[in-house]
Every structure is written in structure tokens, then in C-alpha cells.
C-alpha positions, 0 to 999 in steps of 0.5 A: 500500500502506497503511503501518501504525504499530506501537502502543507496547507498554505491557504491559512498562511496566505490569508494571514500574510495578506492581512498583515500586508493590508494592515501595514500598507494601510497604516504606513503607506507604500509597499510592504512585503513579508519574507518567505518562510516566516512561521505562521505562529510568528505572523499570528503573534504579530497580529495579536500584538499589533491589535492590542496596541491599536486598541490602546491607541484608540483609548489614548487618542481623545486625550492628545492634542491631535492624533490620527488612526491607526495609533499603536501603543505598547505596555507602560507608555507614559505621556505628560502634557498629552494635549501638547502632543500631535501625532500623524497616522501609523505611529508606533509607541512601543513598550516603556516609551516616555514622552514629556511634551510640556514645552513652549511649542509642543511636540509633533510627530509625522506619519509612520514614526516608530519609537522602540522600547524605552525611548525617552523624549524629555522637553522640560527638566525644570518647570521655570525653564521649559523646553522649546519644541520638537518636530519629527518628520515622516517615517522616522525610526528611533531604536531602543533606549534613545533619548531626546532632550528638548531644551532648545528646539529640535527638528528631525527630518523625514526618513531619519534612522537612529540606532539604539542608545542615541542621545540628542541634547539641545542645551549646554551649561555655561561654566566659564566662571570658576568662582560661580557654581555651574548651575547658577551660570545659566545655559545656552540653547541653540537647537539641533536639526537633523535633516532628512535621510540621515542614519545615526549609528548606535550610541552616538551623541548629537550636541546642542547647536549642531545641524546634521546635513541631509543624507549624512551617516554618523558612526556608532559611538560618535560625538558630534559637536559641530555641524556637518555638511550634507552627505557626510560620513562622520566618526570619532570623538569628537566627530570628524567628517571622513568623506562624502558619500558621493558626488553632490548634484547641482540640485543638492540631491 
């Protein structure tokens, strides 16, 4: 008697894959693909996780200054001064994200922004010296344990990627007079701009007054103390421009 081997039923997998692609395409826009060979248990787990994140997002939306659906919110997300936070569609706030939006100009996220686990955005450290504002463009990804200290204004352009543990801090303490305690000498706040399509490597630090030019790459562990031109590759402590990524066309692209 010939033994037959049942072929794997792919109909369920295809349905799950199509559903996930539909959800991501609807929330983020553009094309979305799932690599072949992903276990169906992982795909179903993604639907479960994102579903509950969307439910939490629905509960949070009425308390924000402005928010568009879908909004995905993980466990333990904490937001201070919710009415000063404006959020585009398809934003994901993963577990442990903390946002202090108390500031003079508020905080605004574009579409498709992702804050991974334990990212901290802190606009105001001392109530009598509130921070200015934070603007984050579309499709920005900030990896685990990122920190943005919004004292001066911070602007982050579209499609910026940040590795884990990146620190951005838009303030410096004055310390010129050794006879006066540093905390009494005041601060400077020049602000920070990170232009579109930049990649900030793991554990790099961007200090106050810096503009990171469009399309630049900041190496892991780099400390950027001065502005860098577009399409620069920067490394070291303090950061130095090693080279340009390629020829710059007259239109700047």
C-alpha cells in the first residue's frame, strides 16, 4: 500500500500574510512585503500584538492634542502634557516609551514614526525653564533606549534612522566662571536639526547647536559637536567628517 504525504496547507498562511500586508500598507503607506518562510505562529503573534496596541491607541487618542488612526501603543507608555502632543497616522509607541511634551511649542510627530522600547523624549527638566519644541518628520525610526532632550528646539527630518542608545541634547551649561557654581551660570540653547535621510549609528551623541546635513551617516559611538555638511560620513570623538558619500548634484540631491 502506497503511503501518501499530506501537502502543507498554505491557504491559512496566505490569508494571514495578506492581512498583515493590508494592515501595514494601510497604516504606513507604500509597499510592504513579508519574507518567505516566516512561521505562521510568528505572523499570528504579530497580529495579536499589533491589535492590542491599536486598541490602546484608540483609548489614548481623545486625550492628545491631535492624533490620527491607526495609533499603536505598547505596555507602560507614559505621556505628560498629552494635549501638547500631535501625532500623524501609523505611529508606533512601543513598550516603556516616555514622552514629556510640556514645552513652549509642543511636540509633533509625522506619519509612520516608530519609537522602540524605552525611548525617552524629555522637553522640560525644570518647570521655570521649559523646553522649546520638537518636530519629527515622516517615517522616522528611533531604536531602543534613545533619548531626546528638548531644551532648545529640535527638528528631525523625514526618513531619519537612529540606532539604539542615541542621545540628542539641545542645551549646554555655561561654566566659564570658576568662582560661580555651574548651575547658577545659566545655559545656552541653540537647537539641533537633523535633516532628512540621515542614519545615526548606535550610541552616538548629537550636541546642542549642531545641524546634521541631509543624507549624512554618523558612526556608532560618535560625538558630534559641530555641524556637518550634507552627505557626510562622520566618526570619532569628537566627530570628524571622513568623506562624502558621493558626488553632490547641482540640485543638492
